[in-house]
C-alpha positions as CSV (number, residue, x, y, z in Angstrom):
1,M,-65.2,60.0,72.2
2,T,-65.4,62.7,69.5
3,L,-68.7,63.8,67.9
4,S,-67.7,62.1,64.6
5,A,-67.0,58.9,66.4
6,H,-70.5,59.1,68.1
7,L,-72.1,59.7,64.7
8,G,-70.2,56.9,63.2
9,S,-71.4,54.5,65.9
10,L,-75.0,55.7,65.5
11,A,-74.8,55.2,61.8
12,A,-73.4,51.7,62.2
13,A,-76.1,50.8,64.8
14,A,-78.8,52.2,62.5
15,H,-77.4,50.2,59.6
16,I,-77.4,46.9,61.6
17,A,-80.9,47.6,62.9
18,I,-82.3,48.5,59.5
19,T,-80.6,45.6,57.8
20,A,-81.7,43.1,60.4
21,A,-85.3,44.4,60.3
22,F,-85.7,44.2,56.6
23,A,-83.9,40.9,56.3
24,V,-86.3,39.4,58.8
25,R,-89.2,41.0,57.0
26,A,-88.1,39.4,53.7
27,L,-87.7,36.0,55.3
28,M,-91.2,36.2,56.8
29,Q,-92.8,36.7,53.3
30,R,-93.8,33.7,51.2
31,H,-91.6,34.6,48.3
32,P,-90.1,31.9,46.1
33,P,-86.6,31.0,47.5
34,S,-84.8,32.6,44.6
35,T,-86.6,35.9,45.2
36,T,-86.0,35.8,49.0
37,L,-82.3,35.1,48.4
38,A,-82.0,38.0,45.8
39,W,-83.5,40.4,48.3
40,L,-81.3,39.2,51.2
41,L,-78.2,39.7,49.0
42,L,-79.4,43.2,48.1
43,I,-80.3,44.2,51.6
44,L,-77.1,42.9,53.2
45,G,-74.8,43.9,50.4
46,V,-75.9,47.4,49.6
47,P,-76.5,49.3,52.8
48,Y,-79.6,51.4,53.0
49,F,-80.3,51.3,49.3
50,G,-81.3,47.6,49.5
51,A,-83.7,48.3,52.4
52,V,-85.2,51.3,50.5
53,M,-85.7,49.1,47.4
54,Y,-87.3,46.4,49.5
55,L,-89.7,48.9,51.0
56,L,-90.7,50.1,47.6
57,I,-91.1,46.9,45.6
58,G,-90.3,44.0,48.0
59,E,-93.9,43.0,48.8
60,R,-97.3,43.0,47.1
61,Q,-98.8,45.5,49.4
62,L,-102.3,46.6,48.3
63,G,-102.6,49.1,51.1
64,R,-105.1,49.1,54.0
65,R,-107.9,50.9,52.2
66,R,-107.8,48.8,49.0
67,G,-107.4,45.6,51.1
68,S,-110.4,46.4,53.2
69,H,-112.5,47.1,50.1
70,A,-111.4,43.8,48.5
71,R,-112.3,41.9,51.6
72,A,-115.7,43.6,51.8
73,L,-116.4,42.8,48.1
74,M,-115.5,39.1,48.2
75,P,-118.8,37.9,49.7
76,V,-120.7,40.1,47.2
77,L,-118.7,38.5,44.4
78,E,-119.5,35.0,45.7
79,D,-123.2,35.8,46.1
80,W,-123.3,37.2,42.6
81,V,-121.8,34.0,41.1
82,R,-124.4,31.9,43.0
83,Q,-127.2,34.0,41.4
84,L,-126.0,33.5,37.8
85,P,-128.5,31.6,35.6
86,P,-127.6,27.9,35.4
87,G,-128.3,27.9,31.7
88,M,-125.2,30.1,31.0
89,L,-122.8,27.8,32.8
90,S,-120.7,24.9,31.4
91,P,-122.3,21.5,31.9
92,H,-119.0,19.6,31.3
93,D,-118.0,17.1,34.0
94,N,-114.7,15.4,34.8
95,G,-114.9,13.2,31.8
96,D,-114.1,16.2,29.5
97,R,-110.5,16.6,28.4
98,W,-110.3,20.2,29.7
99,F,-112.1,19.7,32.9
100,S,-109.0,20.3,35.0
101,I,-108.4,23.6,33.2
102,R,-111.9,24.7,34.1
103,R,-111.4,23.8,37.7
104,T,-108.0,25.5,37.9
105,A,-109.4,28.8,36.5
106,Q,-112.5,28.7,38.7
107,G,-110.5,27.8,41.8
108,A,-108.2,30.8,41.3
109,A,-110.9,33.5,41.0
110,G,-114.3,31.8,41.6
111,L,-115.7,32.5,38.1
112,P,-117.3,29.5,36.3
113,S,-117.0,28.7,32.6
114,T,-119.9,30.0,30.4
115,I,-121.4,28.7,27.2
116,G,-123.1,30.3,24.2
117,N,-120.7,33.1,23.5
118,R,-119.6,34.7,20.2
119,L,-116.0,35.9,19.7
120,D,-114.7,37.9,16.8
121,L,-110.9,38.1,16.7
122,R,-109.5,41.5,15.3
123,S,-105.9,42.4,14.6
124,D,-106.0,45.8,12.9
125,S,-105.4,48.3,15.7
126,S,-106.8,51.3,14.0
127,A,-109.9,49.4,12.9
128,I,-110.3,48.1,16.5
129,L,-110.3,51.6,17.9
130,R,-112.9,52.7,15.4
131,A,-115.0,49.7,16.1
132,I,-114.9,50.4,19.8
133,A,-115.9,54.0,19.2
134,G,-118.8,52.7,17.0
135,D,-120.0,50.3,19.7
136,I,-119.9,53.1,22.3
137,N,-121.9,55.3,19.9
138,A,-124.6,52.6,19.9
139,A,-124.6,52.2,23.7
140,R,-128.0,52.7,25.4
141,H,-127.4,52.3,29.1
142,T,-123.8,51.8,30.3
143,V,-120.2,51.9,29.2
144,L,-117.5,50.4,31.5
145,M,-113.9,50.7,30.6
146,E,-110.5,50.0,32.2
147,F,-107.1,50.2,30.6
148,Y,-103.5,50.3,31.4
149,I,-102.6,53.0,28.8
150,W,-104.7,55.7,27.2
151,H,-102.4,57.7,25.0
152,P,-104.0,60.7,23.3
153,G,-103.8,61.1,19.6
154,G,-105.0,59.5,16.3
155,D,-107.9,57.0,16.4
156,A,-107.7,56.8,20.2
157,D,-109.4,60.2,20.3
158,L,-112.4,58.7,18.5
159,V,-113.1,56.7,21.6
160,A,-113.0,59.8,23.8
161,E,-115.4,61.6,21.4
162,A,-117.7,58.6,21.5
163,L,-117.8,58.7,25.3
164,I,-118.7,62.3,25.3
165,N,-121.5,61.7,22.8
166,A,-122.7,58.7,24.9
167,A,-122.8,60.7,28.1
168,A,-124.8,63.5,26.3
169,R,-127.4,60.8,25.5
170,G,-127.7,59.9,29.2
171,V,-125.5,56.8,29.0
172,T,-123.6,56.1,32.3
173,C,-119.9,56.1,31.4
174,R,-117.2,55.0,33.8
175,V,-113.5,54.9,32.9
176,L,-110.8,53.5,35.1
177,L,-107.2,54.1,34.1
178,D,-103.8,53.2,35.5
179,A,-102.0,56.2,36.9
180,V,-98.6,55.4,35.5
181,G,-99.6,53.8,32.1
182,S,-102.0,56.7,31.4
183,A,-99.8,59.5,32.7
184,A,-99.7,61.2,29.3
185,F,-103.5,61.1,29.1
186,F,-103.9,62.7,32.6
187,R,-101.6,65.5,31.6
188,S,-103.7,66.2,28.5
189,P,-106.9,68.2,28.2
190,W,-109.0,65.0,27.7
191,P,-109.8,64.2,31.4
192,A,-111.3,67.6,31.9
193,R,-113.2,67.4,28.7
194,L,-114.6,64.0,29.5
195,R,-115.5,64.9,33.1
196,G,-117.1,68.1,31.9
197,A,-119.3,66.1,29.6
198,G,-120.4,63.7,32.4
199,V,-118.0,60.8,31.9
200,T,-116.6,59.6,35.3
201,V,-112.8,59.1,34.9
202,V,-110.9,57.6,37.8
203,E,-107.1,57.3,38.2
204,T,-106.1,54.1,40.0
205,L,-102.9,53.0,41.7
206,S,-101.3,56.5,41.9
207,V,-97.7,56.7,43.0
208,G,-95.9,58.9,45.5
209,L,-93.1,58.7,48.1
210,L,-95.4,58.6,51.1
211,R,-97.8,56.2,49.4
212,A,-94.8,53.9,48.5
213,A,-94.3,53.2,52.2
214,F,-97.7,51.5,52.4
215,V,-98.6,50.4,48.9
216,R,-96.2,48.8,46.5
217,F,-95.8,51.5,43.8
218,D,-95.2,49.3,40.8
219,L,-98.5,47.3,41.1
220,R,-100.2,48.1,37.9
221,L,-103.7,47.8,36.4
222,H,-102.7,46.0,33.2
223,R,-106.2,45.0,32.1
224,K,-107.9,46.2,28.9
225,I,-111.6,45.8,29.0
226,V,-114.6,47.5,27.5
227,V,-118.2,46.5,28.4
228,I,-121.2,48.1,26.8
229,D,-124.8,47.7,28.1
230,G,-123.6,44.5,30.0
231,T,-124.0,42.4,26.8
232,M,-121.1,43.2,24.5
233,G,-117.4,43.6,25.4
234,W,-113.8,43.8,24.2
235,T,-110.6,42.5,25.7
236,G,-107.1,41.6,24.5
237,S,-103.7,43.2,24.3
238,L,-104.5,46.6,22.7
239,N,-104.3,49.7,24.9
240,L,-106.2,52.8,24.0
241,V,-103.4,53.9,21.7
242,D,-103.1,54.5,18.0
243,P,-99.9,52.7,16.9
244,G,-99.1,55.5,14.5
245,C,-98.9,58.0,17.5
246,F,-97.5,55.8,20.3
247,K,-93.8,55.5,21.3
248,Q,-92.6,56.5,17.8
249,D,-89.1,57.2,19.2
250,A,-88.7,53.9,21.0
251,G,-86.9,52.2,18.1
252,V,-89.1,49.1,18.2
253,G,-91.4,49.8,15.3
254,K,-95.2,49.8,15.4
255,W,-96.9,47.9,18.3
256,V,-98.8,44.8,17.0
257,D,-101.9,43.8,18.9
258,A,-105.1,41.9,18.8
259,M,-108.5,42.1,20.6
260,A,-111.6,40.0,20.7
261,R,-115.1,41.4,20.4
262,I,-117.4,39.3,22.6
263,E,-121.1,38.8,22.9
264,G,-122.9,36.4,25.2
265,P,-123.0,35.5,28.9
266,V,-119.3,35.8,29.5
267,V,-119.5,39.5,29.1
268,E,-121.2,39.5,32.5
269,M,-117.9,38.3,33.9
270,L,-116.0,41.0,32.3
271,A,-118.4,43.6,33.7
272,G,-118.0,42.1,37.1
273,I,-114.2,42.5,36.9
274,V,-114.4,46.1,35.9
275,L,-116.9,46.9,38.7
276,W,-114.7,45.0,41.2
277,D,-111.7,47.2,40.3
278,W,-113.9,50.3,40.3
279,C,-115.3,49.6,43.8
280,I,-111.9,48.7,45.2
281,E,-110.5,52.0,44.0
282,T,-113.4,54.2,44.9
283,G,-114.9,52.5,47.9
284,D,-118.4,52.6,46.2
285,A,-120.8,49.9,47.1
286,I,-121.3,47.6,44.0
287,A,-125.1,47.8,44.5
288,S,-125.0,51.5,44.0
289,V,-122.9,51.4,40.8
290,A,-124.4,48.2,39.3
291,P,-127.9,47.3,40.7
292,G,-129.1,44.0,39.4
293,L,-125.7,43.1,37.9
294,A,-126.6,39.4,37.4
295,N,-129.9,40.4,35.7
296,A,-128.1,41.8,32.6
297,V,-126.7,38.6,31.2
298,G,-126.2,38.7,27.4
299,T,-128.0,36.5,24.9
300,R,-126.8,32.9,24.8
301,F,-126.1,31.8,21.2
302,D,-126.9,28.2,20.4
303,D,-123.7,27.8,18.3
304,G,-121.6,29.9,20.6
305,A,-118.3,29.1,22.3
306,E,-117.5,28.1,25.8
307,V,-115.4,30.8,27.5
308,Q,-114.1,31.3,31.0
309,V,-112.6,34.5,32.4
310,L,-109.7,34.5,34.8
311,P,-108.9,37.8,36.6
312,S,-105.5,37.7,38.4
313,G,-103.3,39.9,40.5
314,P,-102.8,41.0,44.1
315,G,-106.0,40.5,46.1
316,F,-106.7,37.1,44.7
317,E,-105.5,34.1,46.5
318,G,-102.3,32.5,45.0
319,E,-101.1,33.2,41.5
320,G,-104.0,32.1,39.4
321,A,-102.6,33.1,36.0
322,Q,-99.4,31.1,36.6
323,R,-101.4,28.0,37.7
324,L,-103.6,28.3,34.6
325,F,-100.7,28.5,32.3
326,L,-98.9,25.6,34.0
327,A,-102.0,23.4,33.8
328,T,-102.5,24.3,30.1
329,L,-98.9,23.5,29.2
330,Y,-98.9,20.2,31.0
331,G,-102.2,19.3,29.3
332,A,-100.9,19.7,25.8
333,R,-100.4,16.6,23.6
334,E,-99.4,17.8,20.2
335,E,-98.7,21.5,19.8
336,I,-98.3,24.7,21.8
337,V,-97.8,28.1,20.2
338,L,-97.2,31.1,22.4
339,T,-96.9,34.8,21.6
340,T,-95.6,37.2,24.2
341,P,-93.7,40.5,24.1
342,Y,-91.9,39.7,27.4
343,L,-90.5,36.2,27.9
344,V,-89.2,36.1,31.5
345,P,-90.8,32.9,33.0
346,D,-90.3,31.8,36.5
347,E,-88.8,28.4,37.1
348,P,-92.1,26.4,37.1
349,L,-93.2,27.8,33.8
350,F,-89.7,27.5,32.3
351,L,-89.6,23.8,33.3
352,A,-93.2,23.3,31.9
353,L,-92.0,24.6,28.5
354,E,-89.0,22.4,28.6
355,A,-91.0,19.4,29.7
356,A,-93.5,19.8,26.9
357,A,-90.8,19.9,24.2
358,L,-89.0,17.0,25.7
359,R,-92.1,14.8,25.7
360,G,-92.6,15.4,22.0
361,V,-95.0,18.4,21.9
362,R,-94.2,20.9,19.2
363,V,-93.6,24.1,21.2
364,T,-93.2,27.4,19.4
365,V,-92.6,30.7,21.1
366,I,-92.9,33.9,19.1
367,V,-91.4,37.1,20.6
368,P,-90.5,40.5,19.1
369,A,-87.0,40.9,17.9
370,R,-86.9,44.3,19.6
371,I,-88.6,45.3,22.8
372,D,-88.9,48.6,24.8
373,S,-86.9,47.4,27.9
374,I,-83.2,46.7,27.8
375,L,-83.2,44.8,31.1
376,V,-86.2,42.6,30.0
377,R,-84.6,42.0,26.6
378,H,-81.4,40.6,28.1
379,A,-83.3,38.7,30.8
380,S,-85.5,37.1,28.1
381,R,-82.6,36.0,26.0
382,W,-81.1,34.1,29.0
383,F,-83.8,31.5,28.5
384,F,-83.2,31.0,24.7
385,E,-80.3,28.5,25.0
386,P,-81.8,25.9,27.4
387,L,-85.2,26.2,25.6
388,L,-83.6,25.7,22.2
389,A,-81.6,22.7,23.6
390,A,-84.9,21.1,24.8
391,G,-86.4,21.4,21.3
392,V,-88.5,24.6,21.7
393,R,-88.7,26.6,18.5
394,I,-88.1,30.3,19.1
395,L,-89.1,32.9,16.5
396,Q,-88.2,36.6,16.5
397,F,-90.9,38.8,15.0
398,H,-89.5,41.6,12.8
399,G,-92.7,43.4,11.9
400,G,-92.7,45.7,15.0
401,L,-93.2,45.1,18.7
402,L,-95.4,42.0,18.8
403,H,-97.6,42.8,21.8
404,T,-100.3,40.1,21.4
405,K,-100.5,37.7,24.4
406,S,-101.8,34.3,23.2
407,V,-101.5,30.6,23.6
408,T,-103.1,27.9,21.4
409,V,-103.0,24.2,22.4
410,D,-103.7,21.3,20.1
411,G,-106.0,23.4,17.9
412,S,-108.9,23.3,20.5
413,L,-108.0,25.4,23.5
414,S,-106.7,29.0,23.6
415,L,-105.6,31.5,26.2
416,F,-106.0,35.2,25.1
417,G,-105.9,38.4,27.0
418,T,-103.4,40.7,28.8
419,T,-101.0,38.3,30.6
420,N,-97.4,38.3,29.5
421,L,-95.2,35.2,30.0
422,D,-93.2,36.9,32.7
423,I,-93.0,37.1,36.5
424,R,-94.5,40.6,36.6
425,S,-97.7,39.5,34.9
426,F,-98.0,36.5,37.2
427,R,-97.3,38.2,40.5
428,L,-97.7,42.0,40.3
429,N,-100.1,43.1,37.5
430,F,-103.8,43.0,37.6
431,E,-104.5,41.0,34.4
432,V,-107.4,39.3,32.6
433,T,-107.2,36.1,30.6
434,L,-109.9,34.4,28.4
435,V,-109.8,30.6,28.4
436,V,-111.6,29.7,25.2
437,Y,-112.7,26.0,24.9
438,D,-113.6,26.3,21.2
439,P,-111.8,25.0,18.1
440,H,-113.2,27.8,15.8
441,F,-111.8,30.7,17.8
442,T,-108.6,28.7,18.5
443,Q,-108.1,28.1,14.8
444,A,-108.6,31.8,14.0
445,L,-106.1,32.6,16.7
446,R,-103.7,30.0,15.3
447,A,-104.0,31.5,11.9
448,L,-103.1,34.9,13.4
449,Q,-100.1,33.3,15.0
450,A,-99.2,31.9,11.6
451,E,-99.2,35.4,10.2
452,Y,-96.8,36.4,13.0
453,E,-94.6,33.4,12.1
454,S,-94.4,34.5,8.5
455,G,-92.9,37.8,9.7
456,S,-90.4,36.1,12.0
457,R,-87.0,34.5,11.8
458,G,-86.1,31.5,13.8
459,V,-83.3,31.5,16.3
460,D,-80.7,29.0,15.1
461,P,-79.4,27.0,18.1
462,E,-75.8,26.7,16.7
463,R,-75.5,30.4,15.9
464,W,-77.0,31.3,19.2
465,A,-74.5,29.2,21.1
466,R,-71.7,31.2,19.4
467,R,-72.9,34.6,20.7
468,S,-70.3,36.8,22.3
469,T,-69.1,36.6,25.9
470,R,-70.4,40.2,26.3
471,A,-73.9,39.2,25.4
472,R,-73.8,36.2,27.8
473,L,-72.6,38.4,30.6
474,A,-75.5,40.9,30.0
475,E,-78.0,38.0,29.9
476,N,-76.7,36.4,33.1
477,A,-76.7,39.8,35.0
478,A,-80.2,40.6,33.8
479,H,-81.4,37.1,34.8
480,L,-80.2,37.6,38.3
481,A,-82.5,40.6,38.6
482,S,-85.5,38.7,37.1
483,P,-87.0,37.6,40.4
484,L,-87.2,41.3,41.3
485,L,-88.8,42.5,38.1
């Protein structure tokens, strides 16, 4: 046998062994059937490439180090929850309409619902950045921050200057940033300036070829949280970016976001999430970075709102955000309004939207007319036709890239935070969602959604049904890839 024949036989044997190994590995994971089938087709149909792609993004691997840190922290988290003052927790029992939502959220992450909170909804991005900088300038003890994107320039730099000033006053400042989302920030002079001033800046979920073999490289820290002195916080959809300086060449217009400024006991939960992420990344003991965490509970306001926090992502059992959204949609009786930049629901959520419309609930989905991902744009539009047929009203926002993630239900319950209505947010990203059991905040959020509606145009079912064969082909091809997104 010639050398080329030997090499050919070895290559064929290697292909069979690699294909079989990764096919078995995919089958042994608890993926949804559609996801498993998509991976098997890729592994079997595209030699070597399919196996490499599965190695990179096929499983939600946290990595041995991060996984061990998470396991060590879980008993600490449970003990911390047990020490929370009973007066800050919701007294509602199973006779309350939203009791099942509370149980769903708490069952997913262990965090109970809190009462006596004040929330102030903000939607002017530049004003939000200036307000965050102002709050940091008033900090006396600690500033905790974690963000997906910090992009230098414009009003985002005011936040950096405020951190430098706070550290100079002796305030402990910790900033956790996603390595991919904040890549431009880490290439800028700002990290050195901040660290030189005494601000601790940590890069999380870094990527690399060697690391990709052990940790899924596209797991992303998508949370946006600021906590000051343990008693005041911010969360929502806005990254640390000035819309006037961010992605100006993307062709989608200005990014449109909203944040909530929060005071009250629920801020303690937000602080716990940031510290959880911090300790998993650094390996620090939570007692060393936050001694007496449960003793810094914010003031309870007599007229305040009931709010619950749901952190979600790899490391938490199940898919808590998906369960919360499903329970919320099935609990609606009159109206559901959702805003999301990326509409790529999995099958259970898609069916829940259809079912709500079919049982007579007014369902409105507001999405941007243009988004920054071609693949997601086509995958999203695949869902339009069946949703429209079920009676869902779909509006396309033309005032920029609508980035606010929100759900209002029957004028009395709202979900607000960082979670998109897509598979990535439910399975791969580290997210945070506020569940607000309060008609006042929900009505304020509904009014903001109405503003988005006024800048939108509805998708006409008849015109949409006449779209070109080329458009349908692009949507169907993108939809096939959606389980892998």
